[in-house]
C-alpha positions in Angstrom: -8.6 -54.1 38.8 -9.2 -54.5 34.5 -12.0 -51.9 35.1 -9.2 -49.7 36.9 -6.3 -49.5 34.5 -9.2 -48.9 31.7 -10.1 -45.7 33.8 -7.0 -44.5 33.9 -5.5 -45.7 30.2 -8.6 -43.2 29.1 -7.8 -40.8 31.6 -4.1 -40.5 30.2 -6.0 -40.6 26.2 -8.0 -37.7 27.5 -5.4 -35.7 29.0 -3.4 -36.9 25.5 -5.7 -35.3 23.5 -6.5 -32.1 25.3 -2.6 -31.2 25.2 -2.6 -32.1 21.6 -5.7 -30.2 21.1 -4.7 -27.3 22.8 -0.9 -27.6 21.1 -2.8 -27.6 18.0 -4.6 -24.6 18.8 -1.7 -22.3 19.7 0.1 -23.5 16.7 -2.7 -22.0 14.7 -2.6 -18.7 16.7 1.0 -17.7 16.3 1.2 -15.4 13.5 -0.9 -11.5 13.5 -4.0 -12.3 15.2 -7.2 -9.7 14.6 -8.4 -8.6 17.5 -10.5 -5.6 15.5 -13.7 -6.7 16.8 -15.9 -3.5 16.8 -17.2 -2.1 13.2 -20.0 0.1 13.1 -22.0 0.1 9.5 -22.2 4.0 8.6 -20.6 3.9 5.1 -20.5 1.7 2.1 -19.0 2.7 -1.4 -21.6 2.8 -4.3 -20.5 2.1 -7.5 -21.4 4.9 -10.1 -22.3 3.6 -13.8 -20.4 5.9 -15.3 -16.7 5.7 -16.0 -14.1 8.3 -16.1 -11.8 8.5 -19.0 -8.1 10.0 -19.7 -7.2 9.5 -23.3 -4.0 8.7 -24.5 -1.1 9.4 -26.8 1.0 6.7 -29.5 3.7 6.7 -26.8 1.8 6.1 -23.7 0.8 2.5 -22.6 -2.6 2.3 -20.0 -0.8 0.1 -18.1 0.0 2.9 -15.3 2.9 2.3 -12.3 2.5 5.7 -10.9 -0.2 8.7 -10.7 -0.7 11.5 -8.5 -3.3 13.8 -8.3 -1.8 17.5 -7.6 -3.2 20.4 -7.0 -1.4 23.8 -8.4 -2.8 27.3 -8.4 -6.9 26.8 -8.3 -6.8 23.4 -11.1 -7.0 20.3 -10.0 -4.6 18.0 -12.0 -4.6 14.1 -12.8 -0.9 13.1 -13.6 0.8 9.7 -13.9 4.0 8.9 -15.3 4.9 7.4 -18.7 7.6 5.1 -17.8 8.4 4.2 -21.1 9.7 7.9 -22.2 10.2 9.4 -18.4 7.5 12.1 -19.3 5.1 13.1 -16.4 1.3 13.6 -18.0 -0.5 16.6 -16.7 -4.4 16.2 -17.3 -7.0 19.1 -16.2 -9.1 17.0 -14.1 -12.6 18.5 -14.9 -12.0 18.5 -18.6 -9.8 15.4 -18.7 -8.1 17.5 -21.1 -4.2 16.9 -21.3 -2.6 20.0 -20.6 1.7 19.5 -20.2 4.2 17.3 -20.2 6.8 17.6 -18.0 10.3 15.5 -19.3 12.8 13.8 -16.2 16.4 14.0 -17.1 17.1 10.4 -16.3 19.5 8.2 -18.8 17.2 5.3 -16.7 14.0 4.5 -15.4 11.8 6.8 -13.2 10.4 5.2 -10.0 7.8 8.2 -8.5 7.7 12.3 -8.7 6.6 14.6 -7.1 5.3 18.4 -8.4 6.1 20.6 -5.8 5.6 23.3 -8.5 6.0 23.2 -12.2 9.6 24.4 -11.6 10.7 21.9 -8.6 9.7 18.5 -9.0 11.3 15.4 -7.6 11.9 12.6 -9.0 13.4 9.3 -7.9 15.9 6.4 -9.9 15.1 3.1 -8.2 18.2 1.5 -9.2 20.9 4.1 -8.3 18.5 4.9 -5.3 19.2 8.7 -6.7 17.0 11.4 -5.6 16.7 14.2 -8.1 15.5 17.6 -8.3 14.7 19.1 -11.6 13.1 22.5 -13.2 10.0 22.2 -15.7 12.9 21.8 -18.7 14.3 19.7 -16.6 17.5 21.1 -15.8 19.1 19.4 -12.5 18.9 21.4 -9.6 19.6 18.8 -7.3 20.4 15.1 -6.5 21.4 13.1 -3.3 21.4 9.1 -3.3 19.6 7.3 -0.2 20.6 4.3 0.1 19.9 1.1 1.2 20.0 0.9 5.0 22.2 -1.2 7.3 24.6 -2.8 4.5 21.5 -4.1 2.1 19.6 -5.5 4.1 17.6 -2.9 5.8 15.1 0.0 3.9 15.2 0.4 0.6 13.1 2.5 -1.4 10.1 1.2 -2.8 7.7 4.4 -3.8 4.6 3.8 -5.9 0.5 5.1 -6.3 0.0 3.9 -2.8 3.4 5.0 -1.4 4.3 8.4 -3.3 6.6 10.6 -2.5 5.1 13.3 0.1 6.4 16.9 0.5 5.7 18.4 4.4 7.1 21.7 4.7 10.8 22.0 4.0 11.1 18.3 3.8 10.0 14.9 1.8 9.8 11.2 2.3 10.4 8.7 0.6 8.1 5.1 2.4 10.0 2.0 1.3 10.6 -1.5 3.5 13.5 -3.8 4.0 15.3 -5.7 1.5 15.7 -8.8 3.5 14.3 -12.3 4.0 14.2 -11.8 7.7 12.4 -10.5 11.2 12.2 -6.9 11.7 14.7 -5.5 14.2 15.4 -1.9 15.6 17.3 -1.5 12.3 14.1 -2.1 10.2 12.8 1.4 9.2 9.8 2.2 6.9 10.6 5.7 5.2 13.3 8.1 4.8 12.9 11.7 5.4 14.9 13.9 2.7 15.9 17.6 3.7 14.7 19.7 0.6 17.8 21.6 0.6 19.4 17.9 -0.4 21.9 18.5 2.4 20.5 15.8 5.4 18.4 13.0 5.2 17.6 10.5 8.3 15.4 7.0 8.3 12.2 6.9 10.4 9.2 4.6 11.4 10.4 0.9 12.6 8.0 -1.9 11.6 5.6 -3.4 14.2 6.3 -5.4 17.0 4.6 -8.0 15.2 7.2 -8.0 12.6 10.1 -8.4 15.3 8.1 -11.7 16.6 7.3 -13.2 13.4 8.6 -13.7 10.4 5.7 -13.3 7.1 8.3 -14.8 4.5 10.2 -11.4 3.9 9.3 -9.6 0.3 5.8 -9.1 -0.4 5.2 -8.6 3.6 8.4 -6.7 3.8 8.3 -4.5 1.0 4.8 -3.3 -0.4 4.6 -0.8 3.3 1.8 2.1 2.3 1.5 5.3 3.9 -0.7 8.4 2.8 -1.0 12.3 4.7 -3.7 14.0 6.3 -3.1 17.3 5.5 -5.9 18.3 7.0 -4.9 17.3 10.9 -0.8 17.1 9.8 -0.6 12.7 10.3 0.8 11.1 8.3 -0.1 7.3 8.4 0.8 3.9 8.0 0.0 0.4 7.0 1.8 -2.8 6.9 0.6 -5.8 4.7 0.8 -8.1 7.7 -0.6 -5.8 10.5 -4.1 -5.5 11.6 -3.3 -2.3 12.3 -2.3 1.5 10.9 0.0 3.7 12.5 0.0 7.0 12.7 2.5 10.0 13.6 2.9 13.6 13.0 6.4 14.1 14.0 8.2 10.8 13.4 8.5 10.4 17.5 5.4 9.9 18.9 3.1 7.0 17.5 -0.2 5.6 18.1 -1.5 2.3 16.6 -5.2 2.3 15.0 -7.2 -1.2 15.3 -8.1 -1.5 11.5 -8.5 -5.2 10.6 -10.7 -6.5 8.2 -13.0 -8.4 9.3 -12.7 -11.4 6.7 -8.5 -11.8 7.9 -8.8 -13.4 11.8 -5.4 -14.3 11.4 -1.9 -14.2 9.3 -0.1 -16.7 10.4 3.8 -17.2 9.8 5.4 -17.9 7.2 5.3 -22.3 7.5 7.4 -22.8 4.0 10.5 -23.7 5.8 13.6 -23.6 3.5 11.5 -23.1 0.2 10.7 -19.7 -1.3 7.4 -19.6 -1.8 6.8 -15.9 -0.9 4.0 -15.6 -3.7 1.9 -18.5 -2.8 2.2 -17.7 1.1 1.5 -13.8 0.2 -1.8 -15.3 -2.1 -2.7 -17.9 0.0 -3.4 -15.0 3.3 -4.4 -12.0 3.5 -2.4 -9.1 2.7 -3.3 -5.0 3.7 -2.3 -4.0 0.2 -2.6 0.4 1.1 -3.8 2.9 3.3 -5.3 6.3 1.3 -6.7 9.6 2.5 -9.9 10.8 1.4 -9.6 14.6 2.2 -12.9 15.2 0.4 -14.9 13.3 3.1 -12.2 13.4 6.0 -12.1 9.7 5.6 -9.6 6.8 5.2 -9.9 3.7 3.2 -7.7 0.9 3.7 -7.5 -1.6 1.0 -6.9 -5.7 1.5 -6.5 -8.5 -0.8 -8.5 -11.3 1.1 -7.0 -15.0 0.9 -7.2 -17.0 -2.5 -6.1 -19.9 -4.2 -2.7 -19.7 -5.9 -3.2 -19.2 -9.3 -0.6 -20.4 -12.2 0.4 -18.1 -14.9 -0.4 -14.2 -14.3 -3.9 -14.0 -13.8 -5.2 -13.5 -10.6 -8.2 -13.7 -8.5 -8.5 -12.1 -5.6 -10.9 -10.4 -4.2 -10.9 -7.2 -2.1 -12.2 -5.8 1.0 -12.4 -2.2 2.0 -12.6 -0.8 5.3 -13.8 2.4 6.1 -12.2 4.9 9.5 -13.4 8.2 10.1 -11.2 11.2 11.2 -10.7 9.5 14.6 -9.4 5.8 13.0 -13.0 4.3 14.2 -14.3 1.5 11.3 -17.7 2.6 10.2 -18.0 0.5 7.3 -15.9 -3.0 5.1 -17.1 -3.7 1.9 -16.3 -6.4 -0.1 -15.6 -5.9 -3.8 -15.4 -8.9 -6.3 -12.5 -9.3 -8.7 -13.8 -9.1 -12.1 -17.5 -7.7 -11.4 -16.2 -4.9 -9.2 -12.9 -4.2 -10.4 -9.9 -5.7 -11.3 -7.1 -6.7 -9.8 -4.3 -6.5 -12.7 -4.8 -2.8 -12.4 -5.0 -2.2 -8.8 -1.8 -0.7 -8.3 -3.4 2.3 -9.6 -6.5 3.2 -7.3 -6.7 6.5 -6.1 -9.4 8.9 -4.4 -10.4 11.7 -6.5 -13.3 14.6 -5.8 -15.6 12.0 -7.5 -15.1 9.2 -5.5 -12.5 5.9 -5.2 -11.2 5.1 -8.2 -10.1 1.8 -9.7 -8.7 1.7 -12.8 -10.3 -1.2 -15.7 -8.6 -4.0 -16.9 -6.3 -2.5 -19.8 -8.5 -3.4 -23.3 -5.9 -4.4 -25.8 -8.6 -3.4 -28.6 -8.9 -0.1 -27.2 -5.6 1.3 -25.5 -6.0 5.0 -26.4 -7.7 5.3 -23.2 -7.1 4.8 -19.3 -11.0 4.6 -18.0 -11.4 3.7 -14.3 -14.7 2.5 -12.4 -15.6 5.0 -9.5 -16.9 4.2 -6.2 -18.9 6.8 -4.3 -18.9 7.1 -0.5 -22.5 7.0 1.0 -24.2 7.1 4.3 -26.2 4.5 5.4 
């Protein structure tokens, strides 16, 4: 009888452990799971020894919040926004010489711009949600407000170098996120579509389903949406920080999802700091899909991923990067790990851009030599 009792005790214990283990497994899987397991290593990024440099004047800082490459007539221009004087600096990319300064008309800080032509320039003023069209001399031609959607809890414009103002025919686009610490819903949009007439706007593209299923702490994961435009195929491509997929659309009516997860990010768990504001810690401890960039010179896409790291006090971060390389059909054709400090500087990651020379990462600002913007160059090569 004692042996039978001991048998049943062990059986109950075994079942209890099994149930507990299964519940722990399910808990660990709660969140954004990466199911992207097919990778072909056809391409890699090769670091070029020489840097690419642009000279600065005495009123410009090497800390760039917003830059764009723009081809006008037959000249490619490297442009950036000097936020101290609301001026666009335009360099001939080939010669690296400063060619033009364009003052933006605003008594408040400008966040972003798009140069349609020299006499037609769009700019965005963050604190007033104001979008403006002006000419080269600074005369305002049109303006309108793009308000925060849904009574200040929905779409909020967040333009940046990796989420720029993009023009297409008679419309332009302003990406953003949701300015609320809640799960996404059907009113949670990621971009505003504005008629070039400045008479009409509407909000487009809902968040992926994963955002309505789970909560990722709001703030960083809700706001830092990146997108790019492939003018060859007329496709917009969106990257959401907590989603392992990219979303593409031509018309904002039909959409396609493309598996584009990093092999270094298996899961982004649901936010666990209930009742605490530890969004920075949570964001640092977990993977973060930072940006998507289109390389028109090689017809490829790059998805930049911030990899999980220990939380660092102060302003210095030690996060590494992974660059996922995708072909024009959104097949993963390579992934490359870049080490912070050694291969790039996390402090200047906001100015990453694609050029004819390759993928550029700005070098960390040198306080003893602040008269240059310097970039490390990574060139795409076939393996």
